[in-house]
VOBA-1610 file (N, C-alpha, C; in pm, whole numbers, padded with zeros to 5 digits, always signed):
BEGIN
Met+00069-00105+00050Met-00010+00028+00008Met+00079+00125-00013Ile+00069+00235-00085Ile+00132+00337-00116Ile+00068+00437-00016Thr+00161+00524+00084Thr+00022+00605+00106Thr+00121+00730+00097Ser+00064+00867+00142Ser+00118+01005+00068Ser+00174+01002+00158Ser+00276+01147+00068Ser+00377+01159+00190Ser+00336+01300+00370Ser+00194+01341+00267Ser+00094+01478+00376Ser-00003+01406+00392Thr-00032+01288+00413Thr-00112+01193+00489Thr-00042+01202+00613Leu+00100+01064+00612Leu+00209+01075+00651Leu+00297+01159+00795Gln+00334+01268+00713Gln+00299+01404+00791Gln+00173+01447+00872Glu+00076+01394+00843Glu-00064+01516+00955Glu-00102+01359+01055Ser+00004+01199+00945Ser-00083+01116+01141Ser+00064+01138+01203Ser+00184+01149+01143Ser+00304+01250+01340Ser+00278+01350+01379Thr+00164+01446+01342Thr+00120+01579+01379Thr+00082+01620+01488Leu-00045+01488+01396Leu-00202+01513+01534Leu-00144+01441+01638Ser-00219+01451+01765Ser-00165+01451+01894Ser-00298+01297+01889Gly-00255+01146+01965Gly-00257+01023+01987Gly-00390+01034+02082Val-00398+01179+02148Val-00492+01118+02346Val-00654+01262+02216Ser-00723+01165+02248Ser-00823+01224+02259Ser-00954+01222+02306Trp-00903+01370+02349Trp-00917+01406+02529Trp-01113+01448+02545Gly-01134+01437+02381Gly-01274+01439+02386Gly-01362+01305+02457Ala-01281+01184+02338Ala-01383+01100+02389Ala-01361+01046+02590Ile-01260+01044+02578Ile-01181+01081+02726Ile-01251+01164+02858Phe-01242+01266+02848Phe-01410+01293+02924Phe-01544+01199+02930Ala-01556+01244+02772Ala-01715+01141+02792Ala-01681+01059+02889Gly-01576+00985+02841Gly-01599+00857+02929Gly-01599+00814+03079Ala-01563+00947+03109Ala-01518+00927+03265Ala-01667+00981+03313Ala-01656+01106+03205Ala-01871+01137+03273Ala-01947+01023+03311Ala-01908+00919+03222Ala-02043+00843+03178Ala-01990+00750+03330Ala-01860+00721+03328Ala-01796+00619+03469Ala-01841+00686+03588Ala-01821+00847+03601Ala-01794+00928+03728Ala-01970+00846+03775Ala-02059+00932+03653Ala-02182+00853+03674Ala-02242+00829+03760Leu-02210+00664+03665Leu-02304+00527+03699Leu-02149+00488+03884Ser-02079+00562+03841Ser-02042+00504+04021Ser-02112+00568+04080Leu-02129+00696+04105Leu-02172+00847+04215Leu-02315+00768+04229Ile-02411+00663+04091Ile-02561+00596+04108Ile-02530+00416+04209Leu-02421+00364+04173Leu-02463+00273+04239Leu-02353+00246+04333Val-02235+00378+04430Val-02207+00368+04515Val-02332+00429+04655Leu-02455+00540+04606Leu-02549+00600+04660Leu-02612+00486+04650Leu-02656+00398+04562Leu-02746+00282+04519Leu-02673+00186+04715Gly-02569+00124+04645Gly-02487+00017+04742Gly-02539+00061+04948Val-02462+00197+04984Val-02491+00230+05132Val-02626+00220+05159Gly-02749+00241+05112Gly-02883+00296+05093Gly-02877+00148+05129Leu-02895-00029+05045Leu-02845-00072+05032Leu-02828-00164+05204Gly-02690-00133+05219Gly-02643-00113+05333Gly-02709-00058+05408Phe-02763+00079+05444Phe-02795+00073+05632Phe-02923-00038+05561Ser-03039-00030+05468Ser-03188-00066+05519Ser-03147-00202+05581Ala-03044-00306+05549Ala-02949-00456+05580Ala-02919-00467+05710Val-02814-00338+05768Val-02869-00216+05951Val-02986-00212+06041Ser-02962-00293+06118Ser-03036-00284+06265Ser-02936-00255+06360Pro-02970-00254+06463Pro-02998-00205+06555Pro-02992-00259+06661Trp-03109-00302+06571Trp-03103-00480+06766Trp-03019-00606+06721Ala-03008-00687+06867Ala-02905-00790+06819Ala-03008-00849+06813Asp-02875-00984+06762Asp-02937-01087+06646Asp-03064-01080+06545Ser-03044-00907+06450Ser-03135-00869+06373Ser-03020-00794+06322Gly-03026-00846+06189Gly-03021-00799+05991Gly-02884-00887+06005Val-02763-00802+05929Val-02672-00877+05843Val-02562-00821+05937Ser-02481-00942+05937Ser-02330-00895+06127Ser-02270-00774+06028Ala-02198-00757+06091Ala-02062-00689+06125Ala-02000-00809+05956Lys-01964-00870+06011Lys-01830-01009+05922Lys-01936-00972+05665Gly-02110-01040+05782Gly-02124-00992+05594Gly-02181-00852+05637Leu-02150-00836+05706Leu-02165-00653+05570Leu-02039-00596+05532Gly-01948-00631+05551Gly-01776-00631+05495Gly-01791-00715+05371Ile-01831-00814+05358Ile-01769-00899+05278Ile-01886-00853+05154Ser-02014-00795+05186Ser-02117-00702+05065Ser-02051-00559+05008Thr-02009-00514+05092Thr-01889-00306+05075Thr-01801-00408+04975Ile-01743-00510+05016Ile-01607-00571+04884Ile-01664-00577+04735Ile-01766-00719+04789Ile-01839-00712+04686Ile-01858-00590+04582Trp-01975-00549+04686Trp-02060-00427+04541Trp-01965-00341+04557Leu-01802-00293+04585Leu-01718-00251+04528Leu-01686-00230+04409Ala-01630-00385+04392Ala-01509-00457+04303Ala-01706-00499+04173Phe-01814-00478+04170Phe-01878-00411+04105Phe-01932-00342+04053Thr-01890-00227+04106Thr-01878-00072+04055Thr-01762-00018+04009Gln-01702-00118+04005Gln-01571+00006+03910Gln-01592-00146+03842Ile-01653-00308+03765Ile-01646-00269+03693Ile-01713-00315+03551Val-01846-00192+03635Val-01959-00235+03528Val-01933-00054+03486Ala-01880+00036+03585Ala-01869+00189+03569Ala-01751+00182+03520Ser-01593+00158+03501Ser-01481+00161+03466Ser-01509+00135+03339Gly-01577-00001+03324Gly-01610-00140+03148Gly-01714-00015+03105Leu-01760+00062+03106Leu-01847+00097+03049Leu-01841+00282+03029Gly-01711+00371+03099Gly-01621+00453+03066Gly-01530+00462+02977Gly-01421+00287+02954Gly-01364+00282+02873Gly-01409+00251+02719Tyr-01510+00149+02697Tyr-01580+00169+02615Tyr-01637+00286+02516Ile-01688+00406+02592Ile-01701+00512+02528Ile-01570+00575+02532Ala-01534+00541+02587Ala-01417+00637+02570Ala-01310+00599+02358Gly-01255+00447+02382Gly-01246+00357+02287Gly-01331+00409+02143Arg-01470+00402+02196Arg-01564+00398+02126Arg-01541+00459+02035Leu-01584+00639+02081Leu-01623+00768+02016Leu-01456+00870+02023Arg-01308+00741+02028Arg-01224+00854+01995Arg-01171+00849+01794Val-01070+00928+01772Val-01064+00923+01684Val-01007+00837+01624Lys-01081+00795+01473Lys-01026+00726+01414Lys-00850+00750+01390Trp-00757+00668+01448Trp-00599+00681+01358Trp-00606+00584+01218Ala-00599+00632+01110Ala-00538+00604+01014Ala-00380+00595+00918Asn-00359+00492+00859Asn-00217+00446+00861Asn-00146+00320+00987Met-00167+00387+01053Met-00155+00308+01233Met-00171+00143+01221His-00023+00136+01258His-00024-00030+01315His+00013-00060+01331Gly-00049-00195+01425Gly-00228-00274+01511Gly-00116-00237+01648Asp-00049-00364+01681Asp-00037-00300+01851Asp+00030-00127+01872Glu+00031-00031+01847Glu-00024+00166+01857Glu-00136+00120+01823Val-00188+00077+01747Val-00366+00140+01822Val-00429+00000+01895Tyr-00382-00072+01981Tyr-00373-00170+02066Tyr-00393-00037+02173Phe-00211+00012+02199Phe-00155+00124+02335Phe-00280+00193+02307Arg-00288+00274+02201Arg-00337+00431+02259Arg-00467+00365+02304Asp-00548+00305+02228Asp-00676+00204+02238Asp-00671+00219+02457Thr-00593+00150+02492Thr-00622+00117+02640Thr-00540+00279+02705Ala-00469+00242+02698Ala-00387+00445+02748Ala-00558+00476+02716His-00647+00521+02679His-00765+00576+02655His-00865+00533+02755Gly-00863+00431+02764Gly-00943+00336+02858Gly-00888+00403+02964Phe-00759+00379+03029Phe-00678+00434+03127Phe-00725+00534+03196Leu-00691+00657+03070Leu-00734+00794+03100Leu-00874+00893+03175Ala-00968+00759+03124Ala-01119+00763+03144Ala-01094+00664+03258Trp-01060+00582+03271Trp-01070+00529+03405Trp-00977+00647+03531Ala-00893+00683+03526Ala-00804+00794+03601Ala-00910+00912+03597Val-00918+00979+03529Val-01023+01107+03493Val-01173+01031+03644Ala-01248+00921+03558Ala-01353+00989+03655Ala-01316+00892+03750Thr-01198+00831+03821Thr-01183+00823+03924Thr-01168+00986+04084Leu-01089+01036+04062Leu-01065+01185+04046Leu-01169+01237+04117Val-01295+01230+03922Val-01426+01314+03972Val-01530+01264+04115Thr-01545+01073+04066Thr-01620+01087+04157Thr-01568+01061+04306Ala-01433+01002+04397Ala-01333+01067+04453Ala-01452+01216+04527Met-01400+01257+04469Met-01489+01385+04579Met-01677+01445+04505Leu-01634+01398+04396Leu-01872+01337+04490Leu-01857+01222+04560Val-01797+01093+04573Val-01873+01026+04643Val-01853+01136+04842Val-01755+01142+04832Val-01660+01269+04994Val-01775+01380+05021Gly-01834+01434+04883Gly-01889+01486+04946Gly-02073+01440+04918Ser-02109+01335+04903Ser-02262+01320+04874Ser-02242+01250+04959Val-02162+01122+04963Val-02187+01015+05066Val-02195+01063+05271Ser-02084+01106+05246Ser-02071+01150+05384Ser-02198+01282+05414Ser-02249+01308+05358Ser-02435+01416+05392Ser-02518+01256+05408Val-02484+01189+05351Val-02680+01075+05343Val-02593+01010+05465Val-02473+00964+05445Val-02449+00830+05614Val-02382+00984+05712Gly-02427+01110+05695Gly-02426+01188+05890Gly-02508+01150+05960Gly-02650+01186+05919Gly-02772+01166+05979Gly-02740+01071+06076Gly-02692+00876+05970Gly-02698+00813+06010Gly-02661+00684+06134Val-02497+00826+06096Val-02311+00777+06237Val-02308+00843+06315Gln-02391+00975+06279Gln-02431+01058+06418Gln-02485+01052+06572Ala-02567+00917+06540Ala-02638+00906+06649Ala-02475+00676+06685Gly-02462+00681+06706Gly-02351+00637+06730Gly-02200+00651+06728Ala-02179+00742+06678Ala-02075+00830+06703Ala-02078+00921+06852Ser-02210+00988+06877Ser-02179+00963+07065Ser-02176+00885+07157Val-02282+00760+07110Val-02244+00681+07149Val-02096+00650+07195Ala-02007+00647+07093Ala-01887+00582+07132Ala-01854+00710+07145Ser-01843+00836+07081Ser-01777+00953+07194Ser-01791+00932+07373Gly-01935+00900+07373Gly-01966+00868+07521Gly-01916+00750+07609Ala-01863+00615+07542Ala-01769+00549+07560Ala-01655+00551+07623Ala-01578+00653+07475Ala-01457+00691+07468Ala-01423+00836+07666Gln-01498+00816+07625Gln-01498+00977+07702Gln-01445+00860+07850Ala-01582+00816+07928Ala-01599+00736+08041Ala-01459+00621+08024Val-01436+00520+07977Val-01244+00535+07946Val-01176+00579+07994Gly-01087+00714+07907Gly-01033+00867+07942Gly-01044+00887+08091Ser-01156+00920+08127Ser-01181+00962+08317Ser-01119+00813+08323Ala-01168+00623+08359Ala-01112+00558+08401Ala-00927+00593+08394Ala-00860+00573+08315Ala-00712+00597+08276Ala-00688+00718+08351Gln-00733+00796+08305Gln-00609+00903+08368Gln-00693+00954+08528Gly-00804+00939+08615Gly-00816+01011+08739Gly-00960+00984+08693Val-01104+00887+08738Val-01167+00870+08796Val-01247+01024+08875Lys-01313+01011+08853Lys-01402+01074+08920Lys-01534+01002+09039Gly-01533+01097+09146Gly-01633+01007+09264Gly-01760+00990+09205Asp-01833+01037+09136Asp-01987+01004+09108Asp-01920+00928+08982Asp-01806+00788+08935Asp-01827+00719+08842Asp-01834+00604+08915Phe-01857+00615+09067Phe-01804+00469+09173Phe-01903+00458+09221Gly-01969+00583+09217Gly-02137+00572+09319Gly-02207+00478+09436Tyr-02197+00357+09341Tyr-02285+00192+09327Tyr-02167+00121+09440Tyr-02080+00114+09432Tyr-01919+00043+09463Tyr-01948+00146+09587Val-01921+00314+09651Val-01915+00299+09773Val-02057+00374+09830Asp-02169+00336+09728Asp-02277+00295+09861Asp-02289+00148+09876Ser-02185+00092+09761Ser-02265-00158+09831Ser-02168-00088+10021Leu-02015-00002+10015Leu-01931+00024+10124Leu-02050+00051+10231Phe-02149+00099+10253Phe-02270+00143+10378Phe-02351+00156+10376Arg-02392+00007+10354Arg-02534-00028+10344Arg-02506-00038+10442Asp-02627-00091+10551Asp-02649-00176+10659Asp-02831-00150+10704Asp-02891-00252+10758Asp-03003-00270+10853Asp-03065-00190+10904Arg-02952-00096+10983Arg-03052+00049+11100Arg-03069+00150+10957Pro-03112+00257+10971Pro-03121+00382+10911Pro-03022+00508+10979Val-02921+00565+10898Val-02848+00654+10912Val-02914+00783+10967Ala-02871+00827+11052Ala-02948+00927+11078Ala-02882+01057+11005Val-02774+01052+11008Val-02708+01194+11007Val-02653+01102+10797Ser-02641+01217+10736Ser-02571+01258+10621Ser-02450+01178+10605Asp-02411+01100+10490Asp-02333+01042+10457Asp-02230+01073+10300Asp-02291+01222+10317Asp-02133+01252+10209Asp-01998+01267+10186Ala-01989+01307+10320Ala-01863+01358+10326Ala-01776+01212+10367Ala-01818+01122+10405Ala-01774+00946+10407Ala-01796+00930+10235His-01848+00957+10184His-01891+00898+10077His-01738+00938+09955Gly-01756+01100+09995Gly-01632+01218+09925Gly-01513+01149+09950Val-01444+01043+10116Val-01335+01064+10151Val-01313+00929+10025Val-01365+00838+10065Val-01384+00683+09940Val-01361+00749+09830Ala-01432+00785+09823Ala-01458+00812+09634Ala-01317+00856+09564Arg-01280+00971+09681Arg-01148+00993+09638Arg-01040+00905+09626Ile-01028+00790+09713Ile-00894+00713+09761Ile-00949+00631+09612Phe-01058+00596+09602Phe-01064+00522+09467Phe-01008+00532+09378Ala-01004+00694+09338Ala-01037+00741+09255Ala-00865+00840+09186Arg-00749+00811+09316Arg-00651+00842+09382Arg-00545+00696+09304Thr-00664+00599+09390Thr-00626+00401+09326Thr-00581+00385+09167Leu-00708+00379+09164Leu-00696+00370+09017Leu-00631+00432+08905Ser-00608+00522+08937Ser-00554+00680+08802Ser-00371+00609+08814Asn-00348+00542+08995Asn-00163+00541+08920Asn-00211+00384+08952Asp-00114+00328+09062Asp-00117+00177+09022Asp-00200+00047+09003Gly-00305+00088+09052Gly-00409+00046+09119Gly-00439-00016+09214Gln-00289-00010+09264Gln-00313-00113+09406Gln-00331-00007+09535Leu-00512-00069+09634Leu-00483+00010+09734Leu-00434+00039+09854Ala-00306+00137+09860Ala-00245+00153+10013Ala-00231+00086+10098Pro-00133+00034+10205Pro-00212-00034+10342Pro-00285+00078+10459Glu-00217+00171+10439Glu-00270+00343+10577Glu-00395+00360+10455Asp-00483+00369+10373Asp-00533+00374+10297Asp-00719+00250+10345Arg-00615+00072+10316Arg-00702+00025+10370Arg-00750+00071+10475Ala-00687+00074+10563Ala-00673+00003+10704Ala-00783+00169+10766Tyr-00713+00290+10672Tyr-00856+00363+10739Tyr-01055+00358+10700Leu-01035+00347+10529Leu-01138+00245+10506Leu-01203+00158+10567Ala-01146+00142+10689Ala-01192-00007+10712Ala-01262+00079+10864Gln-01127+00136+10869Gln-01202+00200+11050Gln-01402+00296+10981Leu-01347+00313+10902Leu-01458+00395+10902Leu-01551+00349+10833Ile-01525+00286+10856Ile-01647+00185+10733Ile-01725+00086+10897Ser-01584+00045+10977Ser-01683+00004+11079Ser-01687+00067+11132Gln-01706+00235+11143Gln-01735+00346+11230Gln-01874+00338+11181Arg-01957+00350+11141Arg-02063+00305+11085Arg-02159+00258+11018Thr-02111+00125+10981Thr-02174+00041+10961Thr-02172-00122+11106Asn-02126-00057+11154Asn-02100-00134+11326Asn-02027-00267+11310Leu-01988-00259+11132Leu-01857-00384+11086Leu-01743-00426+11216Ser-01671-00529+11203Ser-01569-00540+11272Ser-01463-00516+11206Gln-01342-00455+11226Gln-01197-00396+11163Gln-01193-00501+10983Ala-01181-00626+11027Ala-01178-00761+10921Ala-01283-00796+10866Asp-01438-00786+10894Asp-01521-00741+10748Asp-01566-00684+10721Ala-01491-00523+10778Ala-01509-00365+10698Ala-01346-00417+10575Glu-01259-00467+10643Glu-01183-00431+10549Glu-01183-00536+10471Ala-01273-00667+10475Ala-01307-00760+10356Ala-01423-00781+10271Arg-01498-00664+10278Arg-01607-00564+10275Arg-01494-00528+10160Ile-01446-00420+10191Ile-01315-00321+10099Ile-01263-00414+09977Asp-01216-00514+10023Asp-01153-00602+09932Asp-01277-00590+09850Lys-01336-00683+09814Lys-01469-00709+09743Lys-01533-00631+09618Val-01538-00523+09663Val-01618-00348+09624Val-01452-00347+09556Tyr-01381-00293+09640Tyr-01274-00217+09545Tyr-01210-00299+09398Gly-01249-00448+09466Gly-01242-00566+09323Gly-01309-00516+09218Asp-01448-00510+09287Asp-01551-00534+09135Asp-01588-00393+09104Ala-01483-00245+09170Ala-01461-00155+09133Ala-01309-00136+08968Arg-01183-00233+09063Arg-01116-00186+08951Arg-01162-00345+08856Lys-01228-00414+08838Lys-01198-00527+08725Lys-01264-00423+08618Ala-01434-00372+08684Ala-01466-00283+08610Ala-01453-00184+08522Val-01309-00108+08545Val-01243+00020+08539Val-01144-00055+08307Glu-01079-00226+08435Glu-01026-00221+08350Glu-01010-00369+08241Asp-01196-00369+08199Asp-01213-00479+08112Asp-01319-00297+08063Ala-01294-00253+08120Ala-01346-00072+07996Ala-01212-00111+07916Lys-01131-00099+07962Lys-00974-00037+07851Lys-01017-00113+07790Leu-00980-00238+07852Leu-00943-00353+07809Leu-01071-00348+07678Lys-01220-00372+07701Lys-01266-00292+07546Lys-01222-00201+07419Ala-01175-00062+07520Ala-01160-00034+07444Ala-01066+00019+07314Lys-00937-00062+07393Lys-00774-00156+07330Lys-00847-00238+07232Gln-00887-00341+07248Gln-00978-00383+07139Gln-01107-00358+07018Ala-01200-00228+07053Ala-01237-00227+06969Ala-01063-00108+06931Ala-01023-00048+06969Ala-00929-00023+06846Ala-00882-00063+06791Asp-00776-00191+06855Asp-00743-00270+06679Asp-00845-00301+06594Thr-00965-00383+06649Thr-01065-00377+06574Thr-01081-00226+06448Ala-01096-00137+06453Ala-01057-00035+06373Ala-01000-00005+06304Ala-00840-00040+06412Ala-00713-00024+06293Ala-00761-00111+06170Lys-00796-00243+06185Lys-00747-00369+06129Lys-00876-00366+06033Val-00996-00352+05995Val-01064-00241+05936Val-01034-00132+05829Ala-01016-00061+05886Ala-00971+00063+05838Ala-00755-00036+05682Ala-00728-00083+05708Ala-00620-00178+05644Ala-00688-00245+05555Tyr-00784-00355+05582Tyr-00897-00410+05510Tyr-00969-00414+05445Thr-00997-00249+05504Thr-01103-00102+05386Thr-00983-00114+05227Ala-00869-00028+05250Ala-00786-00003+05215Ala-00721-00075+05165Leu-00680-00167+05125Leu-00658-00271+05094Leu-00730-00334+04969Trp-00896-00392+04997Trp-00946-00376+04882Trp-01074-00265+04820Thr-00996-00194+04855Thr-00996-00057+04758Thr-00932-00082+04725Phe-00760-00063+04726Phe-00677-00066+04618Phe-00745-00129+04535Ile-00738-00306+04544Ile-00768-00386+04500Ile-00893-00394+04314Ala-00968-00340+04431Ala-01109-00295+04354Ala-01017-00165+04191Leu-00949-00052+04250Leu-00939-00011+04226Leu-00887-00034+04060Leu-00788-00047+04109Leu-00698-00185+04013Leu-00790-00229+03919Ile-00915-00323+03954Ile-01005-00368+03844Ile-01080-00290+03766Gly-01023-00212+03892Gly-01142-00091+03766Gly-01048-00085+03667Ala-00898-00015+03661Ala-00882+00008+03598Ala-00784-00103+03453Phe-00822-00211+03463Phe-00838-00362+03377Phe-00888-00254+03272Phe-01070-00346+03368Phe-01170-00301+03279Phe-01165-00233+03227Ala-01148-00089+03259Ala-01215+00001+03158Ala-01068-00017+03074Ser-00981-00031+03032Ser-00795-00042+02907Ser-00849-00137+02817Phe-00908-00250+02919Phe-00953-00338+02870Phe-01078-00277+02710Ala-01200-00253+02788Ala-01318-00201+02745Ala-01307-00155+02623Ala-01167-00014+02609Ala-01198+00022+02584Ala-01098+00003+02458Thr-01034-00069+02451Thr-00939-00260+02345Thr-01056-00247+02306Tyr-01189-00308+02372Tyr-01236-00328+02236Tyr-01388-00210+02198Gly-01400-00099+02238Gly-01448+00020+02201Gly-01393+00066+02062Gly-01295-00005+02112Gly-01198+00077+01984Gly-01224-00003+01850Arg-01218-00114+01887Arg-01224-00220+01721Arg-01365-00226+01672Arg-01423-00159+01721Arg-01566-00130+01730Arg-01584-00067+01674Arg-01491+00044+01661Arg-01533+00155+01641Arg-01408+00208+01515Asp-01319+00107+01469Asp-01272+00097+01308Asp-01322-00024+01254Ala-01438-00088+01257Ala-01490-00248+01200Ala-01609-00096+01149Val-01664+00008+01171Val-01748+00091+01168Val-01720+00108+00999Val-01833+00141+00884Val-01778+00067+00719Val-01911+00293+00669Tyr-01832+00355+00648Tyr-01913+00401+00603Tyr-01910+00415+00451Val-02115+00478+00434Val-02199+00453+00356Val-02161+00571+00329Glu-02096+00566+00179Glu-02115+00739+00137Glu-02174+00757-00007Thr-02328+00842-00043Thr-02390+00836-00126Thr-02336+00980-00247Glu-02414+00873-00322Glu-02377+01045-00381Glu-02556+01064-00467His-02469+01220-00444His-02581+01334-00500His-02592+01363-00661Phe-02742+01335-00770Phe-02725+01345-00872Phe-02774+01463-00829Val-02727+01574-00972Val-02798+01682-00953Val-02829+01739-01102Arg-02947+01720-01161Arg-03072+01739-01262Arg-02999+01898-01347
//
């Protein structure tokens, strides 16, 4: 086949990127991604229930989220890549390998632009949609975190009102107020729990004497009650700390798995966008143009 010099010069000077086709494919992929993500958020909220033994489990929700994210990337990126390949400029007198590379590049660029656009849209739209549902859970989590923090840094006496009151239970009615005695015990508990957690011998002896005077218990019985109640209070604080650490570890693992699977899903989307662009480009090149003749009378 003989090619004129003007045709070769035109093919070498024209850009190999059809930005119009890329932006068209990216717009289609971004719009479809946003729709599918919002649909997935709606389905996820409808499947979650605040009641125990009701609704989908956390593990099931995580797996379904990963599957839906991969499905979204495959469908949206494939559509965007196909549109970019089908609408790009037809390259005449171009080697097949070069056409294949350019089609692949068009699909990849369409996926990249769509990913950036979708990221900006999803951050704004999904955050507003999820905000109302997350606010209640965030309030509960914030309250739990504050309770654990106060236990670790220095607990107020009111946090142990139940344990302190149990130290002074008696069958006889108390004629005087116990606020002062309760305050002393609460402060000793708070200081001990915020330090090493071991009740000092002098504090233990003082508390036993104070309780013995107000409850008509012997010194030995008062010390036994102190050991039991303080042990219960210390165990409650340690359990709260352990639950907070487990929650933090779980959150870190969830964040890591989410980032990893999002990375994999994005790679899948890039592959399908590039593959679909090559298919769309071949369909574009296979189009036969029909020339019509106009007869002038």
